[in-house]
Structure formats: C-alpha cells, structure tokens
Backbone bond lengths (Angstrom), bond angles and torsions (degrees), N, CA, C in turn:
res aa  C-N    CA-C-N  psi(-1)  N-CA   C-N-CA  omega(-1)  CA-C   N-CA-C  phi
1 M - - - 1.455 - - 1.536 110.66 -
2 T 1.308 116.36 -45.05 1.455 120.33 178.54 1.499 111.07 -65.27
3 G 1.318 116.53 -46.06 1.481 120.30 -176.15 1.533 110.43 -63.23
4 L 1.333 119.11 -43.54 1.450 119.80 178.96 1.503 113.26 -63.68
5 K 1.311 117.26 -39.73 1.466 121.27 178.82 1.543 109.90 -63.86
6 M 1.289 116.54 -42.42 1.462 121.91 179.19 1.530 112.03 -66.41
7 I 1.304 117.35 -42.70 1.464 121.80 179.87 1.513 109.65 -65.54
8 E 1.332 117.62 -42.81 1.440 121.02 177.41 1.501 112.46 -60.63
9 A 1.343 116.13 -42.26 1.463 121.33 177.76 1.518 112.25 -63.85
10 I 1.371 116.24 -42.79 1.453 119.51 178.90 1.532 111.02 -65.09
11 C 1.309 118.03 -40.02 1.472 121.41 178.34 1.541 110.34 -65.70
12 N 1.290 117.53 -27.63 1.495 119.85 176.44 1.524 113.86 -84.60
13 G 1.345 116.36 4.81 1.442 120.22 173.81 1.515 115.89 102.01
14 E 1.298 120.01 5.74 1.473 122.61 179.85 1.527 108.89 -78.40
15 T 1.360 115.85 129.01 1.459 122.03 -179.54 1.550 111.04 -124.92
16 D 1.296 118.67 -7.89 1.480 121.22 -178.67 1.529 108.06 -72.83
17 A 1.327 116.34 117.01 1.465 121.63 -177.75 1.536 111.73 -63.56
18 Q 1.345 117.75 -33.79 1.482 121.22 -179.27 1.512 110.09 -66.99
19 K 1.346 118.27 -42.73 1.453 120.69 179.03 1.553 111.20 -68.81
20 L 1.313 116.47 -35.78 1.452 118.61 179.54 1.510 111.27 -68.71
21 A 1.375 117.20 -40.27 1.434 122.31 177.22 1.512 113.23 -65.22
22 S 1.336 116.27 -25.01 1.460 119.59 -179.63 1.534 112.28 -72.31
23 L 1.377 116.51 -11.59 1.458 119.50 175.77 1.495 113.16 -81.85
24 R 1.321 117.89 3.71 1.436 123.72 -178.00 1.524 112.31 -60.91
25 N 1.351 114.24 135.12 1.484 117.98 176.27 1.521 109.62 -81.73
26 G 1.311 117.82 148.26 1.440 122.43 -175.25 1.491 114.67 -63.35
27 N 1.377 119.46 -19.48 1.422 123.24 -179.64 1.518 114.31 -85.15
28 C 1.338 117.66 -2.10 1.447 120.64 -177.77 1.537 111.12 -71.84
29 K 1.304 115.06 144.34 1.484 119.82 -177.04 1.522 109.59 -73.19
30 K 1.348 117.06 -42.29 1.465 121.72 -178.25 1.544 110.12 -74.66
31 S 1.292 114.99 145.42 1.480 118.59 179.59 1.532 108.83 -80.75
32 E 1.372 114.19 171.03 1.438 119.65 -179.04 1.538 111.94 -66.35
33 D 1.322 117.07 -35.27 1.450 120.98 177.80 1.510 111.40 -65.29
34 E 1.327 118.38 -41.00 1.431 121.37 179.78 1.529 111.21 -66.22
35 M 1.328 115.40 -38.09 1.477 119.40 176.99 1.530 111.71 -67.88
36 Q 1.298 115.77 -35.45 1.475 119.52 -178.70 1.546 109.67 -63.16
37 K 1.347 116.45 -39.72 1.464 119.83 178.89 1.539 113.26 -65.28
38 A 1.378 114.79 -30.19 1.451 119.80 -179.26 1.513 114.11 -86.16
39 L 1.337 117.98 -6.31 1.486 122.04 -175.04 1.535 111.38 -107.27
40 Q 1.304 119.85 25.80 1.423 122.48 176.27 1.522 109.51 -74.05
41 S 1.319 116.89 127.81 1.475 121.64 -176.22 1.548 109.52 -82.43
42 N 1.334 115.59 142.40 1.467 121.27 174.23 1.514 112.27 -98.80
43 G 1.363 115.39 -2.48 1.475 117.93 177.20 1.489 116.94 74.12
44 R 1.315 120.07 11.82 1.486 123.70 -179.12 1.546 108.94 -76.51
45 K 1.334 115.42 111.90 1.461 121.56 -179.11 1.523 112.32 -70.59
46 D 1.355 115.25 -32.73 1.476 117.84 179.19 1.535 111.00 -66.69
47 Y 1.345 118.40 -36.91 1.427 120.60 174.53 1.519 113.20 -65.41
48 L 1.352 114.66 -39.31 1.453 119.02 178.42 1.504 112.29 -65.32
49 F 1.368 116.47 -38.65 1.480 120.10 177.62 1.523 110.35 -64.53
50 A 1.352 118.52 -42.46 1.506 121.36 178.50 1.524 110.38 -63.88
51 L 1.305 116.29 -40.50 1.468 120.30 179.96 1.525 111.91 -62.49
52 K 1.369 115.25 -41.77 1.498 119.39 178.83 1.516 110.62 -62.38
53 Q 1.339 117.84 -42.17 1.445 121.33 -178.69 1.553 109.55 -65.70
54 E 1.332 117.42 -42.85 1.447 119.90 -177.03 1.501 110.13 -68.75
55 Y 1.358 118.16 -36.96 1.445 119.62 179.82 1.557 111.03 -69.95
56 Q 1.324 114.78 -35.10 1.497 118.51 176.86 1.507 109.00 -67.56
57 M 1.347 118.82 -37.95 1.451 120.57 178.81 1.562 109.61 -65.21
58 Y 1.310 117.15 -40.29 1.443 122.67 179.04 1.537 109.82 -59.79
59 Q 1.365 115.84 -46.52 1.455 118.79 -179.71 1.538 111.92 -64.10
60 N 1.337 117.64 -38.30 1.465 120.92 177.67 1.518 110.72 -63.35
61 L 1.333 119.18 -41.08 1.419 122.74 179.54 1.550 111.17 -64.72
62 Q 1.379 114.96 -41.98 1.444 118.58 178.12 1.524 112.92 -63.02
63 N 1.315 116.16 -35.61 1.473 120.76 176.24 1.526 112.31 -68.18
64 Q 1.330 115.29 -37.70 1.474 119.40 177.01 1.515 111.02 -66.57
65 I 1.340 116.83 -38.11 1.450 120.11 177.57 1.518 110.63 -63.56
66 K 1.314 116.92 -42.09 1.463 120.04 177.01 1.506 113.23 -62.10
67 D 1.337 115.87 -42.52 1.499 119.81 175.05 1.545 112.33 -61.40
68 C 1.371 114.77 -37.10 1.444 118.48 177.34 1.513 113.75 -65.24
69 D 1.351 113.70 -39.33 1.479 119.66 179.11 1.544 110.74 -65.96
70 I 1.315 116.14 -36.76 1.451 120.56 -179.81 1.509 108.60 -67.46
71 E 1.343 118.12 -40.77 1.454 121.28 -179.27 1.551 111.55 -68.28
72 I 1.361 115.22 -38.49 1.459 118.19 175.85 1.547 111.50 -61.22
73 K 1.297 115.90 -44.79 1.469 121.08 176.63 1.522 113.01 -58.08
74 K 1.325 115.44 -42.67 1.463 120.78 -179.61 1.519 111.66 -64.29
75 I 1.361 117.76 -44.33 1.417 122.43 -179.87 1.528 112.35 -64.80
76 L 1.335 116.96 -42.59 1.454 120.93 -179.68 1.520 109.77 -67.41
77 E 1.299 119.56 -44.27 1.449 122.41 179.61 1.536 111.74 -63.76
78 D 1.321 117.61 -36.49 1.483 121.51 176.37 1.526 110.52 -62.78
79 Q 1.333 115.86 -42.57 1.492 120.00 -178.41 1.529 110.10 -66.19
80 I 1.335 117.51 -39.30 1.435 120.61 -177.17 1.542 111.79 -76.33
81 D 1.334 116.22 -41.87 1.457 120.34 -179.89 1.524 112.51 -64.53
82 S 1.345 117.89 -26.55 1.443 121.53 -177.88 1.544 111.79 -85.59
83 D 1.309 117.72 -2.68 1.486 121.25 -178.30 1.559 107.31 -127.53
84 N 1.324 114.98 111.36 1.469 119.52 -178.84 1.539 112.01 -65.32
85 N 1.354 116.65 -29.75 1.436 120.85 -179.91 1.538 111.50 -65.91
86 K 1.329 115.99 -36.54 1.449 121.46 176.22 1.501 111.68 -75.21
87 K 1.300 116.77 -41.57 1.467 122.43 -171.80 1.524 113.63 -66.92
88 Q 1.356 116.45 -24.09 1.463 119.97 -174.28 1.541 113.12 -77.54
89 H 1.290 118.21 -14.20 1.440 121.78 -172.85 1.576 110.12 -85.37
90 Y 1.367 115.39 147.46 1.435 120.06 179.74 1.515 108.17 -149.78
91 T 1.317 116.49 143.13 1.450 122.88 177.18 1.519 110.25 -137.32
92 D 1.301 115.45 153.51 1.473 120.87 177.95 1.503 110.82 -73.49
93 P 1.324 117.63 151.17 1.484 120.59 178.63 1.505 110.31 -66.95
94 K 1.313 116.69 150.00 1.471 124.04 177.93 1.503 108.83 -105.65
95 V 1.361 115.07 95.13 1.447 118.92 -175.36 1.525 110.42 -74.39
96 Y 1.328 118.16 -18.31 1.446 121.28 -178.14 1.543 111.61 -82.92
97 K 1.339 117.31 -12.98 1.450 120.67 -175.80 1.524 108.19 -82.47
98 R 1.318 116.63 120.85 1.456 121.84 179.80 1.500 112.38 -70.85
99 V 1.355 117.03 132.21 1.445 121.46 179.58 1.543 109.26 -97.43
100 N 1.337 116.03 118.55 1.449 120.62 -178.59 1.528 110.34 -67.05
101 K 1.319 117.81 153.82 1.454 122.83 -177.98 1.520 111.55 -65.28
102 N 1.341 117.21 -26.22 1.456 121.63 -179.65 1.516 112.89 -85.66
103 T 1.315 118.91 -5.72 1.466 122.27 179.86 1.501 110.02 -74.38
104 P 1.330 118.73 136.37 1.473 120.09 177.34 1.543 113.03 -55.66
105 K 1.306 115.79 128.78 1.467 119.75 -173.25 1.531 111.38 -81.52
106 N 1.337 117.60 -21.11 1.452 119.83 -174.87 1.489 112.88 -93.37
107 I 1.350 120.32 7.95 1.471 123.68 -177.88 1.517 110.47 -121.04
108 D 1.325 116.60 129.75 1.464 121.95 173.64 1.521 106.88 -86.15
109 L 1.342 115.69 83.25 1.475 119.69 -175.49 1.530 111.52 -66.76
110 N 1.329 118.31 -24.17 1.446 119.81 176.00 1.511 112.20 -61.54
111 L 1.298 117.08 -47.61 1.462 121.31 179.07 1.528 112.28 -75.41
112 I 1.335 116.65 -46.31 1.481 120.48 -177.63 1.506 110.30 -63.11
113 G 1.338 117.70 -41.83 1.467 119.39 179.04 1.510 111.04 -64.66
114 Y 1.300 118.43 -38.66 1.505 122.23 178.51 1.500 109.61 -64.37
115 Q 1.360 117.88 -41.85 1.446 121.10 178.75 1.529 113.52 -70.84
116 Y 1.344 114.83 -39.78 1.491 119.69 -178.08 1.508 111.53 -63.26
117 F 1.332 119.16 -39.85 1.431 121.68 178.81 1.515 113.65 -94.39
118 E 1.321 114.95 18.99 1.464 123.49 169.17 1.530 113.78 57.50
119 G 1.336 113.56 53.10 1.472 121.30 174.86 1.520 114.81 90.41
120 V 1.320 118.81 7.61 1.470 121.04 175.71 1.515 109.29 -95.58
121 D 1.336 116.27 119.04 1.466 123.40 -174.29 1.561 109.32 -96.09
122 L 1.327 116.23 87.71 1.459 122.16 -178.74 1.505 111.20 -71.14
123 L 1.309 119.66 -24.17 1.486 121.35 -177.73 1.489 111.68 -73.30
124 K 1.319 119.45 -2.32 1.467 120.69 174.63 1.536 110.43 -75.15
125 I 1.333 117.52 -17.99 1.444 120.87 178.86 1.557 108.55 -73.59
126 E 1.299 115.64 127.29 1.462 119.46 179.68 1.507 110.83 -63.22
127 G 1.318 118.47 137.47 1.430 123.62 -179.56 1.522 113.74 84.69
128 F 1.349 118.32 -7.14 1.450 122.85 -178.24 1.506 107.14 -87.89
129 S 1.319 119.20 108.24 1.449 124.10 -173.95 1.535 110.57 -92.60
130 H 1.360 112.98 172.40 1.483 119.00 174.26 1.510 111.47 -62.17
131 Q 1.325 118.48 -36.78 1.422 120.79 -179.94 1.532 111.21 -67.25
132 T 1.322 117.90 -37.99 1.451 120.88 176.81 1.546 110.72 -65.15
133 L 1.318 116.25 -38.75 1.501 120.27 176.51 1.509 110.32 -63.02
134 L 1.325 118.48 -43.86 1.452 122.62 -178.33 1.511 109.89 -65.25
135 T 1.359 118.53 -39.80 1.432 123.34 176.65 1.555 111.37 -60.92
136 L 1.317 116.76 -44.54 1.434 121.68 179.78 1.534 110.74 -61.48
137 M 1.302 115.01 -42.31 1.503 119.85 179.76 1.497 111.77 -66.36
138 S 1.302 119.10 -36.81 1.489 122.46 -176.54 1.503 113.21 -83.53
139 E 1.351 118.01 -28.33 1.452 120.95 -176.50 1.535 113.27 -86.17
140 V 1.312 118.69 -45.89 1.472 120.11 -178.02 1.539 111.34 -123.00
141 G 1.307 118.36 -38.91 1.437 121.77 179.29 1.528 112.48 73.18
142 L 1.306 116.22 -178.11 1.476 121.83 -176.63 1.525 112.04 -68.73
143 E 1.327 117.76 -46.58 1.425 120.69 -178.40 1.507 112.18 -74.14
144 G 1.319 116.66 -30.25 1.477 119.80 -179.76 1.515 113.10 -67.63
145 I 1.341 117.08 -40.62 1.444 118.94 -178.88 1.502 113.39 -74.26
146 K 1.368 116.13 -22.57 1.477 118.61 178.05 1.542 111.91 -75.33
147 K 1.327 117.79 -13.53 1.463 121.28 177.59 1.512 114.24 -72.44
148 F 1.352 114.82 -17.49 1.463 118.82 177.38 1.548 108.60 -82.36
149 G 1.338 116.42 126.96 1.467 121.34 -174.96 1.500 112.39 -66.58
150 T 1.323 116.63 -38.36 1.481 121.49 -177.04 1.500 110.46 -134.10
151 A 1.333 116.05 165.99 1.430 119.10 176.23 1.507 112.42 -68.86
152 K 1.345 117.59 -28.46 1.472 120.58 177.17 1.530 110.71 -67.16
153 Q 1.337 117.54 -37.38 1.458 120.55 177.46 1.510 111.17 -63.74
154 F 1.348 117.42 -38.62 1.450 121.88 179.49 1.538 109.70 -67.87
155 A 1.316 115.91 -42.17 1.488 118.73 178.58 1.551 110.46 -66.39
156 S 1.325 118.05 -35.70 1.444 121.84 178.16 1.538 110.21 -66.12
157 W 1.331 117.36 -39.98 1.446 120.36 177.49 1.526 112.35 -65.11
158 L 1.315 114.94 -31.41 1.480 120.03 175.60 1.506 114.09 -72.70
159 R 1.358 116.09 -7.34 1.476 120.27 -175.47 1.517 112.51 62.44
160 L 1.306 114.29 40.68 1.451 121.10 177.41 1.515 115.09 -115.76
161 T 1.332 115.76 -1.75 1.439 121.16 179.91 1.538 111.68 -97.79
162 P 1.330 118.70 126.56 1.474 120.67 -178.88 1.510 111.87 -56.91
163 N 1.345 113.89 137.56 1.473 121.44 178.20 1.522 107.72 -92.17
164 N 1.338 118.14 90.42 1.420 122.52 -174.12 1.542 109.79 -75.51
165 K 1.309 115.51 127.72 1.469 121.26 174.93 1.533 107.58 -111.51
166 I 1.342 115.84 113.52 1.434 122.22 -173.63 1.515 110.62 -117.84
167 S 1.330 117.60 134.29 1.434 122.09 178.03 1.523 108.43 -139.73
168 G 1.346 116.69 121.74 1.436 121.08 -178.94 1.531 112.33 62.29
169 G 1.314 115.62 34.10 1.484 119.75 178.47 1.515 113.59 77.07
170 K 1.351 117.30 4.67 1.470 119.87 -179.93 1.536 108.40 -111.44
171 V 1.329 115.75 133.49 1.470 122.04 178.76 1.530 108.07 -76.83
172 L 1.317 116.90 112.72 1.475 121.78 -179.24 1.496 109.96 -85.03
173 S 1.361 118.11 -37.62 1.448 121.32 -178.40 1.540 109.27 -152.95
174 S 1.301 116.47 145.48 1.481 120.67 176.08 1.511 111.99 -139.28
175 R 1.344 114.54 42.15 1.421 120.70 179.89 1.486 112.93 -77.86
176 V 1.361 114.44 149.87 1.481 119.13 175.20 1.521 106.28 -75.19
177 P 1.353 117.38 130.75 1.460 119.54 -178.18 1.533 112.97 -63.06
178 K 1.341 114.60 153.16 1.448 119.51 -178.79 1.554 108.46 -74.86
179 G 1.285 113.49 164.43 1.494 120.59 -174.42 1.501 111.29 114.66
180 S 1.354 113.86 146.39 1.445 117.11 -178.75 1.525 110.08 -151.53
181 N 1.281 115.48 164.70 1.458 122.14 172.60 1.539 108.50 -149.32
182 R 1.299 115.80 175.88 1.458 119.00 -172.52 1.535 111.15 -66.43
183 L 1.314 116.06 -35.82 1.461 119.73 -179.23 1.545 111.15 -67.69
184 K 1.344 116.12 -40.97 1.447 120.80 177.75 1.539 110.65 -60.57
185 I 1.344 115.08 -43.78 1.450 119.19 179.17 1.546 110.61 -64.52
186 A 1.326 117.15 -38.81 1.465 120.48 178.98 1.548 111.24 -65.41
187 L 1.302 115.29 -41.92 1.478 118.79 178.55 1.524 112.27 -67.33
188 R 1.304 116.91 -34.09 1.453 119.30 177.48 1.533 109.97 -70.05
189 N 1.329 117.06 -36.52 1.485 118.26 174.87 1.483 112.26 -66.47
190 A 1.377 117.51 -35.44 1.427 120.43 175.79 1.522 111.69 -67.06
191 A 1.336 115.75 -38.49 1.491 120.13 176.57 1.508 112.11 -63.24
192 N 1.312 114.94 -40.30 1.477 119.41 177.89 1.502 110.66 -64.20
193 A 1.337 117.97 -38.14 1.479 121.17 176.77 1.474 110.39 -65.89
194 I 1.347 119.00 -36.60 1.486 122.18 176.42 1.505 110.21 -62.07
195 G 1.321 116.48 -40.08 1.438 119.74 -179.17 1.533 114.44 -67.32
196 N 1.347 115.74 -20.06 1.465 122.23 179.36 1.534 113.30 -92.56
197 L 1.349 116.87 -1.26 1.427 120.70 -179.18 1.532 109.76 -66.63
198 K 1.363 115.22 142.21 1.462 120.55 179.01 1.535 111.33 -86.77
199 E 1.326 115.80 -37.50 1.471 119.60 -179.66 1.525 109.90 -78.49
200 S 1.316 115.12 144.12 1.450 121.65 -177.08 1.543 110.00 -78.72
201 T 1.298 116.01 123.33 1.501 123.54 172.97 1.502 108.43 -134.78
202 P 1.354 120.40 158.41 1.428 121.07 -178.95 1.541 114.26 -55.79
203 L 1.335 118.00 -38.14 1.436 119.72 178.86 1.522 111.91 -71.59
204 R 1.309 116.01 -37.59 1.478 118.81 178.15 1.499 110.13 -68.43
205 D 1.358 117.29 -40.11 1.491 120.64 177.90 1.506 109.81 -65.60
206 F 1.330 118.56 -38.90 1.442 122.09 177.66 1.546 110.26 -61.63
207 F 1.321 117.13 -42.36 1.472 122.70 177.55 1.488 109.98 -57.50
208 H 1.348 118.31 -49.25 1.447 121.78 -174.11 1.551 111.51 -71.07
209 R 1.296 116.01 -27.85 1.444 119.13 176.92 1.518 110.20 -67.21
210 I 1.340 118.60 -47.69 1.477 122.27 176.14 1.463 111.95 -65.14
211 N 1.333 116.91 -37.90 1.470 122.63 178.29 1.513 110.30 -60.04
212 F 1.344 118.00 -41.99 1.430 121.84 -179.53 1.555 111.66 -67.01
213 R 1.329 116.09 -33.51 1.473 119.01 -175.67 1.493 113.08 -86.91
214 K 1.346 116.76 -44.82 1.495 122.38 -169.02 1.540 113.95 -121.77
215 G 1.306 119.65 -7.52 1.441 120.30 -178.90 1.511 113.89 103.50
216 R 1.340 117.36 166.54 1.435 120.03 -172.46 1.513 113.40 -71.29
217 V 1.333 117.62 -32.64 1.512 119.14 179.36 1.503 109.60 -61.56
218 S 1.335 118.15 -47.48 1.463 120.72 179.17 1.529 110.81 -65.72
219 A 1.326 118.45 -33.52 1.464 120.56 -179.59 1.507 109.38 -67.36
220 I 1.340 117.89 -38.35 1.455 120.74 -179.98 1.517 109.96 -64.69
221 S 1.329 117.42 -45.72 1.448 122.15 179.79 1.524 111.26 -63.73
222 A 1.309 117.96 -44.64 1.492 120.79 -178.95 1.523 110.49 -66.59
223 T 1.324 118.39 -40.73 1.467 120.87 178.50 1.541 111.49 -67.99
224 A 1.366 114.96 -38.24 1.453 118.80 176.37 1.516 113.21 -61.48
225 R 1.317 114.84 -40.36 1.479 120.57 176.00 1.507 109.96 -63.95
226 K 1.329 118.13 -43.15 1.483 119.10 178.00 1.501 111.97 -62.75
227 L 1.328 116.75 -36.37 1.465 120.05 176.02 1.515 111.04 -63.74
228 G 1.337 116.59 -42.11 1.506 118.73 175.96 1.535 111.88 -59.59
229 I 1.340 118.13 -40.88 1.469 123.43 178.13 1.535 109.35 -61.09
230 I 1.349 115.59 -48.76 1.457 120.76 -178.29 1.550 110.91 -61.57
231 I 1.315 116.48 -43.91 1.478 122.62 -178.05 1.568 108.94 -61.18
232 W 1.326 116.01 -45.98 1.468 119.05 -179.08 1.506 110.57 -61.92
233 N 1.322 117.18 -47.01 1.450 120.83 -178.42 1.554 111.63 -63.62
234 M 1.323 116.61 -36.53 1.468 119.26 -179.36 1.500 111.08 -70.48
235 I 1.344 118.63 -37.61 1.472 122.48 -175.42 1.542 111.41 -81.89
236 V 1.341 114.46 -50.39 1.500 119.01 -172.20 1.508 109.23 -79.30
237 K 1.333 119.36 -44.09 1.469 122.43 -178.87 1.535 113.41 -89.57
238 N 1.347 115.72 -6.18 1.469 122.87 177.53 1.551 109.87 56.78
239 T 1.345 114.81 48.10 1.418 120.99 177.55 1.538 109.25 -103.49
240 S 1.287 117.44 141.20 1.493 120.48 179.13 1.519 110.01 -82.57
241 Y 1.338 114.77 151.61 1.473 120.48 -178.66 1.515 110.75 -84.53
242 Y 1.271 116.86 133.40 1.471 121.23 175.71 1.547 108.00 -153.83
243 N 1.325 115.85 149.62 1.449 121.70 -178.78 1.557 106.17 -81.78
244 A 1.262 116.37 93.68 1.471 119.75 -174.73 1.515 110.60 -120.00
245 E 1.310 113.81 -174.25 1.486 121.91 -177.10 1.524 110.67 -62.98
246 N 1.338 117.62 -22.29 1.459 120.81 -174.46 1.520 111.30 -65.11
247 Y 1.348 117.70 -23.61 1.449 121.68 -176.06 1.523 112.16 -104.24
248 L 1.307 118.64 14.46 1.490 121.35 179.44 1.554 107.54 -82.01
249 Y 1.281 114.91 162.36 1.463 121.88 174.58 1.536 108.91 -60.56
250 L 1.314 113.02 159.28 1.459 117.64 179.77 1.535 110.57 -65.26
251 D 1.384 115.77 -40.49 1.456 118.80 -179.50 1.497 111.71 -66.55
252 E 1.353 117.83 -33.28 1.449 122.51 177.88 1.526 110.70 -67.96
253 K 1.314 115.65 -36.37 1.483 119.09 176.15 1.553 109.70 -65.67
254 R 1.306 114.93 -39.62 1.460 117.69 179.70 1.553 111.07 -65.64
255 K 1.375 115.63 -39.14 1.436 118.77 177.73 1.537 111.33 -61.22
256 L 1.341 116.43 -42.87 1.444 120.76 178.29 1.532 110.26 -61.38
257 A 1.366 114.72 -43.42 1.453 118.01 -179.45 1.552 112.40 -63.93
258 V 1.320 115.76 -37.90 1.457 119.66 177.89 1.540 110.63 -66.50
259 Q 1.331 117.21 -40.34 1.445 121.45 -179.70 1.525 109.99 -64.01
260 K 1.361 116.68 -41.37 1.466 119.88 179.81 1.538 109.09 -66.53
261 R 1.355 117.14 -40.54 1.447 119.34 -179.05 1.507 111.21 -65.33
262 I 1.351 119.52 -41.00 1.436 122.07 177.51 1.499 111.50 -64.77
263 Q 1.347 116.62 -38.72 1.445 120.83 177.91 1.512 111.94 -60.84
264 K 1.349 117.29 -43.20 1.441 122.84 -179.18 1.542 109.59 -66.88
265 Q 1.335 115.89 -39.55 1.472 117.51 178.12 1.501 111.75 -65.16
266 M 1.309 118.01 -38.14 1.461 120.84 177.32 1.533 111.73 -65.39
267 E 1.329 115.30 -40.91 1.461 117.81 177.25 1.530 112.49 -63.43
268 K 1.329 115.52 -38.87 1.502 117.32 177.95 1.534 111.12 -66.00
269 Q 1.366 116.75 -38.73 1.444 119.28 179.16 1.518 111.14 -64.80
270 M 1.334 116.25 -38.90 1.462 121.60 -179.06 1.530 108.81 -67.21
271 E 1.343 118.50 -37.90 1.434 120.62 178.41 1.514 110.77 -67.54
272 K 1.359 115.17 -39.35 1.436 121.58 -177.36 1.517 111.54 -65.57
273 H 1.275 118.79 -39.84 1.506 122.97 178.75 1.511 113.00 -95.47
274 Q 1.359 113.97 6.42 1.478 119.99 175.61 1.557 112.08 59.09
275 F 1.325 114.22 42.78 1.425 119.44 175.48 1.545 107.90 -94.63
276 K 1.325 114.01 157.42 1.458 120.27 175.87 1.513 107.81 -123.55
277 V 1.349 115.61 162.85 1.449 120.41 179.20 1.512 111.96 -63.34
278 D 1.332 117.65 -34.21 1.480 120.30 -178.83 1.536 111.43 -65.12
279 D 1.326 118.37 -21.85 1.457 121.08 179.41 1.527 111.28 -68.67
280 F 1.350 117.57 -19.59 1.459 120.13 -178.55 1.492 113.54 -107.56
281 N 1.364 116.83 13.65 1.485 119.15 178.54 1.485 113.43 -66.23
282 F 1.383 118.16 -25.03 1.444 120.13 -178.23 1.518 110.92 -68.68
283 I 1.359 116.64 -17.58 1.473 116.87 -177.85 1.552 110.17 -72.78
284 T 1.308 115.73 -35.16 1.478 119.02 -178.44 1.517 114.22 -88.93
285 T 1.336 118.36 -8.99 1.470 121.17 -179.10 1.543 110.59 -96.89
C-alpha cells in the first residue's frame, strides 16, 4: 500500500522526500524519518520515464485480472443457474477459512463450489483453499472427475501414484512419474499447507510421518495423492469429509484393533467366570 502510493506520487511529479514519506502506512516497520532518507531524488528523467511505463503496465495487468475474475464469475453463475439440482444447494459461510490474496474477490467460492459439486463441501478439507477449489473446477469439473472409474485411476492421471518397477519380486524403483498439470500443482500446494498446520489432524500427522521417513518432497507428493483420493470419494461416492479412523496410520489402526481384541477377550472371561463390572468398582475407588 505504501509503495504504490509513493510510486503514484512520484509518477505525478512529486519529488519532496518529506511528502513522499508522509504516505507511509502505520503498519510499516521503517519509520517516516528512515523512509525520508531513502526517498531523495537524483533527478534522472530516464529513470522516471521507465517507472511511469512500468507502473502503467502494472495497472493494465490489474485491470485485466479484474476483467478475468468477472468473466469467471459469469461462467460459473451461468452453469449453476441453468441446473436446478445445483441451484437448490446452500451452505453457510466459512469465516475461519483464510482467503488468499490471489483469490477472486467478487466470487463467493464457498457457496458456488458447494452448488457446483451438488452439495459436496470440499472446503471442509484442511489446507484446501479457494484457489485449489477453483483449479479443480476449471481443470476437470464435476463431469470430468466422474469419468474416472476409481480413485486410483484419478490419482494416476494426476501423476501422483508411484510407478513401481518390479523384477523377480523385488521393487527396483518406486518413483512418481514425471509430468504435471495445474491440478497436481494445486494439490501439492494444498499438501504443503497441510504440512504447515499447527493443530494436529490426521492429514497433517500423515504428512509429518512421511516427512520424517522420506523427506518433505515425498511427504508433499504422498499427501497430494491422498487429497486426490479423498476428493474423488467425496464427489463420486457423495461421502462427506470427516477426520475418522480411515485416515489414521497403519500402526495406529493395529493398536486400535489390538485394544478391541483385548476388550472382547476380557468380556468373554468375565462372562465365563460370571463376573460383573460392578465387582471391579473397588479398583477405581
């Protein structure tokens, strides 16, 4: 904000360092006096001419971005308004979801995304941003993702599934194949955001487990693949997202299974010896 105000003032012919420094925003780290010392003009007209051209180019690009956002909104609204099944859905706004600076400001992607995918709320996935949702809609869309028979086929198309090379029962290589697309990049960015989460979630814990074993690059790819599997299941099978036992580590699943097995064995022994739970209350008192 401060930089753009100063550049605009300089392009309009302002050379007084004190007046330029007075445009400082209160959140700036440097003081007004420090900025004033750095804003002394050298009087070079060629530099001023180049700055004017670059500022004009910046303004033109910003206007083109606004026109692009308006066109995106128009296309999405036309698709939703022409389909009564999409139009009937409604969801409450997510005030906790951070809006990236590059996200179109004139589009309620929370509502439009919910309507576009016919009642599937993909923004419930942690790390899944509005930009990721918009990329999914533009790259494959609702009908495109339904053409994949299984979630594994969708993940393979995204180039996120390891290409295992096996000879004689031995795995020679398990690298992720080369190749990329916009959706793969968006999912990898979402996976990276999941890895930076402070609160513990199954996806975040999964990321850190892979990160500890194989490094951050492999963790991003593995988490991005898991996101692709979750997205396919939510859209095609119409399942809602929740942090459940399905996303726990394999060893955690085994621990739960062992606990359940021990509990059943204890219940059988109690029935065999005709014990009741009340008989063991003295242990906890």
